[in-house]
C-alpha positions as a Markdown table, in Angstrom:
| # | Residue | x | y | z |
|---|---|---|---|---|
| 1 | Met | -85.1 | 36.9 | 62.8 |
| 2 | Ala | -88.8 | 37.7 | 62.4 |
| 3 | Lys | -90.8 | 35.0 | 60.7 |
| 4 | Arg | -92.3 | 36.1 | 57.4 |
| 5 | Pro | -96.1 | 35.9 | 57.2 |
| 6 | Asp | -97.3 | 32.9 | 55.3 |
| 7 | Arg | -99.2 | 34.2 | 52.3 |
| 8 | Arg | -100.1 | 30.8 | 51.0 |
| 9 | Gly | -103.1 | 30.4 | 53.3 |
| 10 | Pro | -105.1 | 33.4 | 52.1 |
| 11 | Arg | -104.2 | 32.6 | 48.5 |
| 12 | Thr | -105.3 | 29.0 | 48.8 |
| 13 | Arg | -108.6 | 30.0 | 50.4 |
| 14 | Arg | -109.1 | 32.6 | 47.6 |
| 15 | Leu | -108.5 | 29.9 | 44.9 |
| 16 | Leu | -111.0 | 27.5 | 46.6 |
| 17 | Arg | -113.6 | 30.3 | 47.0 |
| 18 | Asp | -113.3 | 31.4 | 43.3 |
| 19 | Ala | -113.5 | 27.8 | 42.2 |
| 20 | Leu | -116.7 | 27.2 | 44.3 |
| 21 | Ile | -118.4 | 30.3 | 43.1 |
| 22 | Ala | -117.7 | 29.6 | 39.5 |
| 23 | Leu | -119.0 | 26.1 | 39.8 |
| 24 | Ile | -122.1 | 27.2 | 41.6 |
| 25 | Leu | -122.9 | 29.6 | 38.8 |
| 26 | Glu | -122.2 | 26.9 | 36.2 |
| 27 | Lys | -124.2 | 23.9 | 37.7 |
| 28 | Gly | -125.8 | 24.8 | 41.0 |
| 29 | Tyr | -124.6 | 24.3 | 44.6 |
| 30 | Asp | -126.0 | 20.8 | 45.1 |
| 31 | Ser | -124.1 | 19.4 | 42.1 |
| 32 | Val | -120.8 | 20.7 | 43.2 |
| 33 | Thr | -118.4 | 18.3 | 45.0 |
| 34 | Val | -115.2 | 18.9 | 46.9 |
| 35 | Gln | -113.4 | 17.0 | 44.1 |
| 36 | Asp | -114.9 | 19.5 | 41.6 |
| 37 | Ile | -113.6 | 22.4 | 43.7 |
| 38 | Thr | -110.1 | 21.1 | 44.1 |
| 39 | Asp | -109.9 | 20.1 | 40.4 |
| 40 | Arg | -110.9 | 23.6 | 39.4 |
| 41 | Ala | -108.5 | 25.2 | 41.9 |
| 42 | Asn | -105.7 | 22.8 | 40.9 |
| 43 | Leu | -105.3 | 21.8 | 44.6 |
| 44 | Gly | -105.4 | 18.6 | 46.5 |
| 45 | Arg | -108.3 | 17.4 | 48.6 |
| 46 | Ala | -105.9 | 17.3 | 51.7 |
| 47 | Thr | -105.3 | 21.0 | 51.1 |
| 48 | Phe | -109.0 | 21.7 | 51.0 |
| 49 | Tyr | -109.7 | 19.9 | 54.2 |
| 50 | Leu | -106.8 | 21.6 | 55.9 |
| 51 | His | -108.7 | 24.8 | 55.6 |
| 52 | Phe | -112.3 | 23.7 | 55.5 |
| 53 | Lys | -112.7 | 20.5 | 57.6 |
| 54 | Asn | -116.5 | 20.6 | 57.3 |
| 55 | Gly | -116.6 | 20.7 | 53.5 |
| 56 | Lys | -118.1 | 23.0 | 50.9 |
| 57 | Asp | -120.7 | 24.4 | 53.3 |
| 58 | Gln | -118.0 | 25.9 | 55.5 |
| 59 | Leu | -116.1 | 27.2 | 52.4 |
| 60 | Leu | -119.3 | 29.0 | 51.2 |
| 61 | Met | -120.2 | 30.5 | 54.6 |
| 62 | Ser | -116.6 | 31.6 | 55.2 |
| 63 | Ser | -116.5 | 33.3 | 51.8 |
| 64 | Leu | -119.8 | 35.1 | 52.5 |
| 65 | Arg | -118.6 | 36.3 | 55.9 |
| 66 | Glu | -115.4 | 37.6 | 54.4 |
| 67 | Met | -117.5 | 39.5 | 51.8 |
| 68 | Phe | -119.8 | 40.9 | 54.6 |
| 69 | Asp | -116.8 | 41.9 | 56.7 |
| 70 | Asp | -115.2 | 43.7 | 53.8 |
| 71 | Leu | -118.4 | 45.7 | 53.1 |
| 72 | Lys | -118.6 | 46.7 | 56.8 |
| 73 | Ser | -115.0 | 47.9 | 56.7 |
| 74 | Arg | -115.6 | 50.2 | 53.8 |
| 75 | Ile | -118.6 | 52.0 | 55.1 |
| 76 | Thr | -117.5 | 55.1 | 56.9 |
| 77 | Pro | -119.1 | 56.0 | 60.3 |
| 78 | Pro | -121.7 | 58.7 | 60.4 |
| 79 | Ser | -120.6 | 62.3 | 60.9 |
| 80 | Pro | -122.4 | 65.7 | 61.0 |
| 81 | Asp | -119.9 | 66.7 | 58.2 |
| 82 | Ile | -121.6 | 64.1 | 55.8 |
| 83 | Pro | -123.8 | 65.9 | 53.3 |
| 84 | Val | -127.5 | 65.2 | 53.6 |
| 85 | Ala | -127.3 | 63.6 | 50.1 |
| 86 | Asp | -124.9 | 61.0 | 51.5 |
| 87 | Met | -127.2 | 59.7 | 54.1 |
| 88 | Ala | -128.1 | 56.6 | 52.0 |
| 89 | Met | -124.3 | 55.8 | 51.7 |
| 90 | Arg | -124.5 | 56.2 | 47.9 |
| 91 | Ile | -121.7 | 54.4 | 46.1 |
| 92 | Val | -120.1 | 51.9 | 48.6 |
| 93 | Pro | -122.7 | 49.1 | 48.5 |
| 94 | Phe | -123.1 | 49.2 | 44.7 |
| 95 | Gln | -119.3 | 49.4 | 44.2 |
| 96 | His | -118.8 | 46.5 | 46.6 |
| 97 | Ala | -121.6 | 44.4 | 44.8 |
| 98 | Phe | -120.0 | 45.0 | 41.4 |
| 99 | Glu | -116.5 | 44.1 | 42.6 |
| 100 | Asn | -117.9 | 40.9 | 44.2 |
| 101 | Arg | -120.7 | 40.3 | 41.7 |
| 102 | Asp | -120.3 | 36.6 | 41.3 |
| 103 | Leu | -120.4 | 36.1 | 45.1 |
| 104 | Tyr | -123.4 | 38.5 | 45.3 |
| 105 | Arg | -125.2 | 36.5 | 42.6 |
| 106 | Val | -124.7 | 33.4 | 44.6 |
| 107 | Thr | -125.9 | 35.1 | 47.8 |
| 108 | Leu | -128.8 | 37.1 | 46.5 |
| 109 | Leu | -130.0 | 35.2 | 43.4 |
| 110 | Ser | -129.6 | 31.5 | 44.3 |
| 111 | Gln | -131.1 | 29.3 | 46.9 |
| 112 | Gln | -128.1 | 28.1 | 48.8 |
| 113 | Gly | -129.4 | 28.4 | 52.4 |
| 114 | Thr | -127.7 | 31.8 | 52.7 |
| 115 | Ala | -130.7 | 33.6 | 54.2 |
| 116 | Ala | -128.8 | 34.4 | 57.4 |
| 117 | Ile | -126.1 | 36.2 | 55.4 |
| 118 | Val | -128.6 | 38.1 | 53.3 |
| 119 | Asn | -130.4 | 39.1 | 56.5 |
| 120 | Gly | -127.2 | 40.1 | 58.1 |
| 121 | Ile | -126.3 | 42.4 | 55.1 |
| 122 | Arg | -129.7 | 44.0 | 55.2 |
| 123 | Asp | -129.7 | 44.5 | 58.9 |
| 124 | Tyr | -126.2 | 46.0 | 58.7 |
| 125 | Leu | -127.2 | 48.4 | 55.9 |
| 126 | Ala | -130.3 | 49.3 | 57.8 |
| 127 | Gly | -128.3 | 50.0 | 61.0 |
| 128 | Ser | -125.7 | 52.1 | 59.1 |
| 129 | Met | -128.5 | 54.1 | 57.4 |
| 130 | Arg | -130.2 | 54.6 | 60.7 |
| 131 | Glu | -127.0 | 56.0 | 62.2 |
| 132 | Arg | -126.6 | 58.4 | 59.3 |
| 133 | Ile | -130.2 | 59.6 | 59.4 |
| 134 | Asp | -130.0 | 60.2 | 63.2 |
| 135 | Val | -127.3 | 62.8 | 62.5 |
| 136 | Phe | -129.9 | 64.9 | 60.6 |
| 137 | Val | -132.9 | 64.5 | 63.0 |
| 138 | Thr | -134.2 | 67.9 | 64.2 |
| 139 | Asp | -136.7 | 68.8 | 66.8 |
| 140 | His | -139.3 | 68.1 | 64.1 |
| 141 | Pro | -140.7 | 64.5 | 64.8 |
| 142 | Pro | -140.2 | 62.1 | 61.9 |
| 143 | Leu | -143.3 | 61.1 | 60.0 |
| 144 | Val | -142.5 | 57.4 | 60.6 |
| 145 | Pro | -140.2 | 55.7 | 63.1 |
| 146 | Leu | -136.6 | 55.8 | 62.0 |
| 147 | Asp | -136.2 | 52.0 | 62.2 |
| 148 | Ile | -139.0 | 51.7 | 59.7 |
| 149 | Leu | -137.4 | 54.2 | 57.4 |
| 150 | Ala | -133.9 | 52.6 | 57.6 |
| 151 | Asn | -135.2 | 49.1 | 57.0 |
| 152 | Tyr | -137.3 | 50.3 | 54.1 |
| 153 | Leu | -134.2 | 51.9 | 52.5 |
| 154 | Ala | -132.0 | 48.9 | 53.1 |
| 155 | Gly | -134.6 | 46.5 | 51.6 |
| 156 | Ala | -134.9 | 48.8 | 48.6 |
| 157 | Met | -131.2 | 48.8 | 48.1 |
| 158 | Ile | -130.9 | 45.0 | 48.4 |
| 159 | Ser | -133.7 | 44.6 | 45.8 |
| 160 | Leu | -132.1 | 47.1 | 43.4 |
| 161 | Ile | -128.7 | 45.4 | 43.7 |
| 162 | Ser | -130.3 | 42.0 | 43.0 |
| 163 | Trp | -132.2 | 43.3 | 40.0 |
| 164 | Trp | -129.0 | 45.0 | 38.7 |
| 165 | Leu | -126.9 | 41.9 | 39.0 |
| 166 | Arg | -129.6 | 39.7 | 37.5 |
| 167 | Gln | -130.1 | 42.0 | 34.5 |
| 168 | Asp | -126.4 | 42.3 | 33.8 |
| 169 | Thr | -127.1 | 45.8 | 32.5 |
| 170 | Thr | -124.6 | 48.4 | 31.4 |
| 171 | Tyr | -125.4 | 50.7 | 34.3 |
| 172 | Thr | -122.2 | 51.4 | 36.3 |
| 173 | Ala | -122.0 | 51.3 | 40.1 |
| 174 | Glu | -121.9 | 55.1 | 40.1 |
| 175 | Gln | -125.0 | 55.4 | 38.0 |
| 176 | Met | -126.9 | 52.9 | 40.2 |
| 177 | Ala | -125.8 | 54.7 | 43.3 |
| 178 | Asp | -126.9 | 58.1 | 41.9 |
| 179 | Met | -130.3 | 56.7 | 40.9 |
| 180 | Phe | -130.8 | 55.1 | 44.3 |
| 181 | Arg | -130.0 | 58.5 | 45.8 |
| 182 | Gln | -132.5 | 60.2 | 43.6 |
| 183 | Leu | -135.2 | 57.7 | 44.6 |
| 184 | Ser | -134.4 | 57.6 | 48.3 |
| 185 | Met | -133.6 | 61.2 | 49.2 |
| 186 | Pro | -137.2 | 62.6 | 48.7 |
| 187 | Thr | -138.4 | 59.9 | 51.1 |
| 188 | Ile | -135.7 | 60.7 | 53.7 |
| 189 | Thr | -136.2 | 64.5 | 53.5 |
| 190 | Asn | -139.9 | 64.1 | 53.6 |
| 191 | Val | -139.9 | 61.8 | 56.7 |
| 192 | Leu | -137.4 | 64.1 | 58.5 |
| 193 | Gly | -139.2 | 67.3 | 57.4 |
| 194 | Leu | -136.1 | 68.6 | 55.7 |
| 195 | Asn | -136.5 | 71.0 | 52.7 |
| 196 | Thr | -133.3 | 69.8 | 51.0 |
| 197 | Pro | -133.0 | 69.3 | 47.3 |
| 198 | Thr | -132.2 | 65.8 | 46.1 |
| 199 | Arg | -129.4 | 67.0 | 43.8 |
C-alpha cells in the first residue's frame, strides 16, 4: 500500500512562520524568542527544532525563500504573444505582495538582515523584465542598455510596493499594477523606439 504523504510538516512550518511574522510586526525581530514563537503557534520547542535546528534565523530565511520561490513560479515566461503592455508583468508582483503582505512588510520595511532576499527579488524581477523586453527589441537600437532599463523598472516596482504596504492604502493590487503600467510603459516604449499607446 502506498504511504500517504505527511501533511503535518508543511502545516507545522506554516504555523511557525505565521507566528514569527506576527511577532516581528508586534515587537521587532530582536525581541522575539523561540519560546515566543512556539507559544504563539501552540507547538513545543522540540517540534520547532525538529524543523529549524538553527533557530529563528533559519525559520525567517526559509519563509522568505518560500515566498521568493512562489513569486518565481507565478511569473509566466516571455513570449511574442504577450502584449506590449504586459512587458512589465503587470499584476503578478502586486498580487503576490498583497497575498503575502505581512511577510513583505517584514522583508521590505524592517531591518532584519534580509538584504540578500530583497536583492534576490529585485534581481529576479529585473531579469524577468529584461526577458520580456527582449521579445520586443527591433533593429532600432535602444536608447539605454536593456540591463539598465530592466533594473530601473524593477527598482521602481520594489519601491512602489514598499510604499503601498507602508501606507496601507485602499488601492487594490489591480489598481497598483495598472498605475505602474501607466508609469512604466512610456519609458519602455521610448527606450525601444516603439510608438505604442500605454492603454
